[in-house]
C-alpha positions in Angstrom: 18.1 -23.4 -12.3 21.0 -20.9 -12.0 20.7 -17.6 -10.5 21.0 -15.5 -14.0 18.0 -18.0 -15.5 15.9 -17.1 -12.8 16.3 -13.3 -12.6 13.3 -12.3 -14.6 11.2 -14.8 -12.4 12.4 -13.5 -9.2 12.4 -9.7 -10.5 8.5 -10.0 -11.1 7.5 -11.9 -8.3 6.0 -9.8 -5.3 9.1 -7.6 -3.8 11.1 -9.5 -6.4 14.0 -7.1 -6.7 14.6 -6.5 -3.0 14.5 -10.2 -2.4 16.9 -11.1 -5.3 19.4 -8.5 -4.0 19.4 -10.5 -0.7 19.8 -13.8 -2.6 23.0 -12.3 -4.3 24.3 -11.2 -1.0 23.5 -14.8 0.6 25.0 -16.7 -2.1 28.0 -14.4 -1.8 28.7 -15.4 1.8 28.4 -18.9 1.4 30.8 -18.8 -1.3 28.4 -20.2 -4.2 28.8 -16.8 -6.5 32.3 -17.3 -7.9 34.6 -20.3 -8.2 37.2 -21.2 -5.8 40.5 -21.0 -7.1 42.9 -23.6 -5.3 46.2 -21.2 -5.5 44.4 -18.6 -3.5 46.1 -18.5 0.2 43.5 -19.7 2.5 41.8 -17.6 5.1 43.5 -19.6 7.8 46.7 -17.9 6.7 45.1 -14.7 6.3 43.6 -14.8 9.8 47.1 -15.6 11.5 48.4 -12.4 9.8 46.0 -10.3 11.2 46.1 -12.0 15.0 49.9 -11.3 14.7 49.2 -7.8 14.0 46.5 -7.4 16.5 49.1 -9.1 19.2 52.0 -6.3 18.3 49.4 -3.3 18.5 48.4 -4.6 21.8 51.7 -5.0 22.9 52.7 -1.3 21.7 49.9 -0.3 23.8 48.2 1.2 20.9 44.6 -0.8 21.2 43.5 -2.7 24.2 43.2 -6.3 24.5 39.8 -7.7 24.2 38.2 -10.2 26.3 38.3 -13.7 24.6 35.5 -14.8 22.5 34.1 -18.4 22.8 34.8 -20.9 20.2 32.4 -21.4 17.6 30.2 -24.9 17.8 29.1 -26.8 14.9 25.5 -25.9 15.5 26.1 -22.3 15.4 27.3 -22.4 11.7 24.3 -22.0 9.8 25.9 -23.5 6.3 28.8 -25.3 5.4 32.2 -23.4 4.0 34.0 -24.2 1.1 37.8 -25.2 1.2 39.6 -22.8 2.0 37.3 -20.4 4.0 37.0 -20.0 8.0 34.6 -19.3 10.4 35.2 -16.7 13.3 33.3 -14.6 15.5 32.7 -11.1 14.2 34.4 -9.4 17.5 37.6 -11.3 16.6 38.2 -9.1 13.5 35.7 -6.2 13.6 35.3 -3.3 15.9 32.2 -1.1 16.5 33.7 2.0 17.6 31.1 5.0 19.0 30.5 8.1 17.1 30.8 11.6 18.4 28.2 14.1 19.3 27.7 16.7 16.5 24.3 18.5 16.9 22.8 19.8 13.7 23.7 23.6 14.9 27.5 22.7 15.0 27.7 21.2 11.5 29.5 23.9 9.3 27.7 22.0 6.2 30.5 23.4 3.9 30.9 20.2 2.0 34.5 18.9 3.0 33.6 15.6 4.8 29.8 13.9 5.5 28.4 13.5 8.7 26.8 10.4 9.2 23.5 9.7 11.4 22.3 6.2 12.0 20.7 5.8 8.5 23.1 7.9 6.2 24.4 11.4 5.4 22.6 14.2 7.6 25.0 17.0 6.5 28.4 18.1 6.4 31.7 19.3 8.1 34.8 20.8 7.8 36.8 18.5 9.9 36.7 14.7 9.7 36.2 12.8 13.0 37.4 9.7 11.4 40.1 9.9 9.0 39.8 6.9 6.7 36.9 5.1 4.6 34.8 3.0 7.0 31.6 1.2 7.4 28.6 3.0 9.3 26.3 1.1 11.1 23.1 2.5 13.0 23.2 2.4 16.9 20.0 3.8 17.9 16.9 4.5 16.1 17.7 2.9 12.6 19.6 0.2 14.8 21.8 -2.1 12.2 21.3 0.1 9.2 24.3 0.3 6.9 26.2 2.7 5.2 29.5 2.8 3.2 31.6 5.9 3.7 34.2 5.5 0.7 35.8 9.5 1.2 39.1 9.6 3.2 37.2 11.1 6.1 34.0 11.5 7.4 32.1 12.3 11.0 29.9 9.5 12.5 27.5 10.9 15.2 26.8 9.4 18.5 23.6 7.4 17.2 25.8 5.2 15.2 29.1 2.9 15.2 31.9 2.8 12.5 34.0 0.0 11.6 37.3 -0.1 9.8 38.2 -3.7 8.6 41.8 -5.1 9.4 44.3 -5.3 6.6 43.6 -8.6 4.6 39.6 -7.8 4.8 38.1 -5.9 1.8 36.2 -3.1 2.9 33.4 -3.7 -0.1 33.4 -7.4 1.1 32.9 -6.3 4.9 30.3 -4.0 3.8 28.2 -6.7 1.7 29.0 -9.5 4.2 27.3 -7.1 6.9 24.2 -7.0 4.8 23.6 -10.7 5.7 24.0 -10.8 9.8 20.6 -9.1 10.2 22.2 -6.7 12.6 19.1 -4.7 12.4 17.1 -7.5 14.7 19.4 -7.1 17.4 17.9 -3.8 17.9 16.0 -3.6 21.4 13.8 -1.2 22.9 11.1 1.2 22.4 13.7 3.0 20.2 15.8 0.2 19.0 19.5 0.5 19.8 22.1 -2.0 18.8 24.4 -3.7 21.5 27.6 -4.0 19.9 28.5 -7.1 22.1 25.7 -9.1 20.7 27.0 -8.3 17.3 30.5 -9.4 18.2 29.0 -13.0 19.1 27.9 -13.6 15.6 29.9 -16.2 13.6 31.1 -14.8 10.1 32.2 -16.4 6.8 35.9 -15.3 5.9 37.1 -16.0 2.3 40.7 -15.6 1.1 41.7 -12.3 0.5 42.1 -12.9 -3.4 38.3 -14.5 -3.5 37.0 -11.7 -1.7 37.8 -9.2 -4.5 36.0 -11.6 -7.0 32.7 -11.7 -4.6 32.6 -7.8 -4.8 33.2 -7.7 -8.5 30.6 -10.2 -9.0 28.1 -8.9 -6.5 28.6 -5.2 -8.1 27.9 -7.0 -11.6 24.6 -8.5 -10.5 23.5 -5.4 -8.6 24.1 -3.4 -11.5 21.7 -6.1 -13.4 19.3 -5.8 -10.6 19.1 -1.7 -11.0 18.3 -2.2 -14.4 15.8 -4.7 -13.8 14.3 -2.3 -11.2 14.2 0.6 -13.6 12.8 -1.4 -16.6 10.0 -2.4 -14.0 9.4 1.2 -13.1 9.4 2.2 -16.6 6.8 -0.7 -17.8 4.5 0.1 -14.7 4.5 3.9 -16.0 4.0 2.5 -19.8 1.2 0.1 -18.3 -0.4 3.0 -16.4 -0.4 5.4 -19.6 -1.6 2.6 -22.1 -4.5 1.9 -19.6 -5.5 5.2 -18.9 -5.5 5.8 -22.7 -7.6 2.9 -23.4 -9.9 3.1 -20.3 -10.6 6.9 -20.9 -11.4 6.1 -24.6 -13.8 3.5 -23.3 -15.5 5.7 -20.8 -15.6 8.8 -23.3 -18.0 6.6 -25.7 -20.8 8.9 -26.6 -22.9 6.2 -28.8 -23.3 2.3 -28.8 -21.0 2.1 -31.8 -18.5 3.9 -30.2 -18.6 1.8 -27.5 -18.2 -1.1 -29.9 -15.0 0.1 -31.5 -13.3 1.1 -28.5 -14.2 -2.0 -26.4 -12.6 -4.0 -29.2 -9.4 -1.8 -29.1 -9.1 -2.4 -25.5 -9.7 -6.1 -26.1 -7.1 -6.8 -28.5 -4.8 -5.6 -25.4 -6.2 -7.5 -22.8 -3.4 -9.9 -21.9 -1.1 -6.4 -21.7 -3.8 -4.3 -19.9 -5.6 -6.8 -17.3 -2.5 -8.1 -15.9 -2.6 -6.4 -12.6 -5.3 -5.9 -9.7 -5.0 -2.2 -10.4 -5.8 -2.0 -13.8 -9.1 -4.5 -12.9 -10.0 -1.9 -10.3 -9.9 0.7 -13.3 -11.9 -1.4 -15.6 -14.4 -1.9 -13.1 -14.9 1.8 -12.4 -15.1 2.4 -16.2 -17.6 0.1 -16.3 -19.8 1.7 -13.7 -19.3 4.8 -15.5 -20.5 3.4 -19.0 -23.6 1.9 -17.0 -24.9 5.3 -15.3 -24.6 6.7 -18.7 -27.1 4.2 -20.4 -24.4 2.7 -22.4 -23.8 -0.6 -21.0 -27.3 -2.2 -22.0 -29.6 -1.0 -24.9 -32.2 0.8 -24.3 -36.1 -0.5 -24.9 -38.4 2.0 -26.3 -41.3 -0.3 -25.0 -40.1 0.5 -21.1 -42.2 3.2 -19.4 -40.1 6.2 -19.4 -38.7 7.6 -16.1 -40.7 10.9 -16.2 -43.9 8.1 -15.5 -42.0 7.2 -12.3 -41.1 10.4 -11.2 -44.6 11.7 -11.0 -45.4 8.5 -9.1 -42.5 9.2 -6.6 -43.9 12.8 -6.6 -47.3 11.7 -5.7 -46.3 9.4 -3.1 -44.3 12.0 -1.5 -47.0 14.4 -1.5 -49.0 11.7 0.4 -46.4 10.8 3.2 -46.0 14.7 3.8 -49.9 15.3 3.9 -50.3 12.2 6.4 -47.2 13.7 8.5 -45.2 10.5 7.9 -42.0 12.5 6.6 -41.3 16.3 6.5 -41.6 18.6 3.9 -38.2 19.7 2.7 -37.0 23.1 1.7 -37.8 22.9 -2.4 -34.5 22.1 -4.2 -33.3 24.2 -7.0 -34.2 23.4 -10.8 -31.6 21.5 -13.0 -29.8 24.1 -15.3 -28.2 22.5 -18.5 -24.7 23.6 -17.6 -24.8 21.4 -14.6 -25.7 18.1 -16.3 -22.3 16.1 -16.5 -23.3 14.3 -19.4 -26.5 13.8 -21.8 -28.7 11.1 -20.9 -30.5 8.4 -23.3 -34.3 9.0 -24.2 -36.6 8.0 -21.6 -34.1 9.0 -18.5 -34.6 12.0 -16.4 -32.2 14.4 -14.3 -32.9 14.6 -10.6 -32.0 15.9 -7.2 -31.2 13.0 -5.3 -33.2 14.3 -2.3 -36.1 14.8 -4.7 -36.7 10.9 -4.8 -35.2 9.8 -1.4 -35.6 10.7 1.8 -32.5 11.6 3.7 -31.5 11.5 7.2 -28.4 11.7 9.7 -27.7 9.3 12.7 -27.2 9.2 16.3 -24.6 11.9 17.8 -22.4 10.2 20.0 -22.0 11.8 23.6 -25.1 13.7 23.3 -27.0 14.7 26.5 -30.8 13.0 25.9 -33.4 11.8 28.5 -34.0 8.0 28.1 -36.8 6.9 30.3 -36.7 3.5 28.3 -33.0 2.8 27.3 -31.8 0.2 24.9 -28.5 -1.0 24.4 -28.1 -1.4 20.1 -25.2 -2.1 18.1 -24.5 1.0 15.7 -22.6 1.4 12.5 -19.6 3.9 12.3 -17.8 5.2 8.9 -15.0 2.4 9.5 -18.1 -0.3 8.9 -19.3 1.3 5.6 -17.2 0.8 2.6 -18.1 0.9 -1.2 -20.6 -2.1 -2.0 -20.5 -3.7 1.4 -20.5 -3.8 5.2 -17.6 -4.9 7.2 -19.2 -6.0 10.4 -16.7 -8.0 12.5 -16.0 -4.7 15.0 -19.4 -3.3 15.4 -19.7 -1.0 18.5 -23.0 -0.5 20.8 -24.6 2.5 22.0 -27.9 3.5 24.5 -30.8 5.3 22.8 -34.2 5.5 24.0 -37.0 3.1 22.4 -38.6 6.3 21.2 -35.6 6.8 18.9 -35.6 3.3 17.3 -38.0 4.2 14.3 -35.9 7.2 13.5 -32.4 5.5 14.0 -33.0 1.9 13.0 -32.0 0.6 9.6 -34.4 -1.2 7.0 -34.0 -3.6 4.4 -32.9 -1.3 1.1 -31.3 1.4 3.2 -28.9 3.1 1.4 -25.6 3.8 4.1 -23.6 7.1 2.7 -20.5 8.1 4.4 -20.2 11.9 5.3 -16.4 11.8 5.2 -13.1 11.4 6.3 -10.1 11.1 4.2 -10.9 11.0 0.2 -11.8 7.6 -0.1 -14.4 7.9 2.5 -16.6 10.8 1.1 -20.0 9.3 -0.5 -18.9 5.4 0.3 -21.9 3.7 -0.3 -23.6 0.3 0.7 -26.8 -1.3 1.0 -28.2 -2.5 4.6 -29.8 -6.3 4.2 -32.8 -7.6 6.0 -30.9 -10.5 7.2 -28.7 -8.2 9.6 -29.7 -7.8 13.2 -31.8 -4.6 14.4 -29.0 -1.7 14.0 -28.4 2.0 14.4 -26.0 4.2 12.7 -23.8 7.2 13.7 -24.4 10.9 12.4 -21.2 10.7 10.2 -23.4 8.2 8.1 -26.3 9.3 6.2 -29.5 6.9 5.9 -31.3 7.1 2.3 -34.7 5.5 2.2 -37.0 5.0 -0.5 -40.3 7.2 -0.7 -42.0 4.9 -3.6 -42.0 1.0 -2.9 -40.9 0.7 -6.7 -37.3 2.2 -5.8 -34.5 0.1 -7.2 -31.9 0.8 -4.4 -29.1 -1.2 -6.4 -29.4 1.5 -9.2 -28.9 4.1 -6.5 -25.9 2.5 -4.7 -24.3 1.8 -8.4 -24.4 5.6 -9.3 -23.5 6.8 -5.8 -20.2 4.3 -6.1 -19.4 5.8 -10.0 -17.0 8.2 -10.8 -19.4 10.8 -11.8 -21.1 10.9 -8.2 -17.3 10.7 -6.8 -16.6 13.6 -8.9 -19.3 15.8 -7.2 -18.5 14.9 -3.9 -15.1 16.0 -4.8 -16.1 19.2 -5.9 -19.0 19.8 -3.3 -16.9 18.5 -0.3 -15.6 21.0 2.6 -11.6 20.2 2.8 -9.8 20.8 5.9 -6.0 19.7 5.1 -6.2 16.0 4.3 -9.7 15.3 5.4 -12.9 16.3 3.4 -16.9 15.8 4.2 -20.4 16.6 2.5 -23.3 17.6 4.5 -26.8 16.9 3.8 -27.6 19.8 1.9 -25.0 18.9 -0.5 -26.3 15.2 -0.9 -29.6 16.0 -1.2 -28.6 18.3 -4.2 -26.4 15.8 -5.8 -27.7 15.4 -9.7 -29.1 11.7 -10.0 -29.7 10.2 -13.5 -33.0 8.0 -13.3 -33.8 5.5 -16.2 -37.1 3.7 -16.4 -37.5 1.5 -13.8 -37.1 -1.9 -15.8 -34.0 -0.6 -17.5 -32.6 0.2 -14.0 -32.8 -3.5 -13.3 -31.1 -4.7 -16.5 -28.3 -2.4 -15.6 -28.0 -3.6 -11.9 -28.0 -7.5 -13.1 -25.4 -6.7 -15.7 -23.3 -4.7 -13.4 -23.1 -7.4 -11.2 -22.5 -10.0 -13.5 -19.5 -7.7 -14.8 -18.1 -6.9 -11.0 -18.2 -10.9 -10.5 -16.1 -11.5 -13.2 -13.5 -8.6 -12.4 -13.7 -10.3 -9.0 -12.5 -13.5 -10.5 -10.0 -12.0 -12.6 -8.3 -10.3 -9.4 -8.3 -13.9 -7.7 -6.6 -15.3 -10.6 -4.0 -12.7 -10.6 -3.7 -13.0 -7.0 -3.4 -16.8 -7.2 -0.9 -16.1 -10.4 1.3 -13.7 -8.0 1.4 -16.3 -5.0 2.4 -19.1 -7.4 5.2 -16.9 -8.7 6.2 -16.1 -5.6 6.6 -19.6 -4.3 8.4 -20.4 -7.4 10.9 -17.4 -6.3 11.0 -18.8 -2.9 12.1 -21.9 -4.1 15.0 -20.7 -6.2 16.3 -18.6 -3.5 16.3 -21.9 -1.1 17.9 -23.9 -4.0 20.3 -21.2 -4.1 
């Protein structure tokens, strides 16, 4: 396969454009990008001229005589060169010169000459310390970073080197060839620094001068094509995001089963365009959750016992538990006004405050000064362990509590775990504690929600709390400090919670679980496709 034939494959593979640029440069320095011309003066003659000029300058005392570099062994040559090319040590042709100190407060910044740091232009100055075009190589910090100065002068600061190729080596070719030497790998130390003596020992390929020019022209042509592919890819990503947002917003805005059917048909017609990347599947899954909590994912059954009956049973059970001293009587929550309701509920559903239908408590505060006559060491969950829909238990810490506190802080099957906050993704993350896990406690930055009434569908509560509607409530209610946010127990208790009939809750949960499983399979197929595409791209690179 020719390089140009594989452009689209490489460009759409993971990190495709970056790898494509690397491939182009790799092929260029191997002599595989343009055909050789037997009429070109061979590089051997060019190198003789460079050595002669260097000897003259040494004899005239204009440059110092360098320590001779060892010959290049066959085992050091990474690939075979075309006829007319030569291998030489980097230091035979190129010299990395130290830059000069020019602190920021000493720069005139009047625009005459660019000032280069280790990774590019950092200002300007009225005077040029380097009086010609050059290659700037990062020495400290961004060790090995490469920049090309094409102006007639510049300032290179003391965190970088500069290099002016000798006559007979095209500046642009040298710059492109430098990119294939992995100079950044030579950087060492906590703040990486590039030792130029290590760079001097690297073997570099040198083509005839005429071929250098042809290589530069071809590389620039192909890099321009890469630029176009990159821009096209960005444009396609923006267009894809707009298409996805439009279709999914219309789907989520459905107000009836008929509207949902129409909007779903519109989306289904574009499935191959819309669901071609994991991010789109994530949006689809969240949209399905939004439809589910609004009663649009499964049909209502008029034979279902309405949610009002379920709420009466929950209130009766809560009153009994308070009377028996098993739970505390909370401060009454305010009535729900019509302007608070984020959407209209189907017939048979009810709006409630979350704290009216579940018992919410906090966890163990770390570092507290509490007497522990009967200490017990147990695992406990932190915010990092509680993700949306799942627990991550490969890194669970332990702490000591007194035996008398186990009833208060231990987790039971069906308990919901809700994160208090952190960054925005951590606010209100919800998952369920299962009974097949060992005895465990939870930290005070995780709320525990336990059923008041035995016929409580904790999966429905988990589904709603992970939906966009609940996340919007948390976002509007959360206390914000810089990039962090958190909700408190009062805000969680006040959260509006839609209650469908109990049997409909079960139907919705089952439907959502099936659809989420399909979304998971789709993500896996997309990932496998991307992996296959990546392997094909790697094979193309190796073939090149």
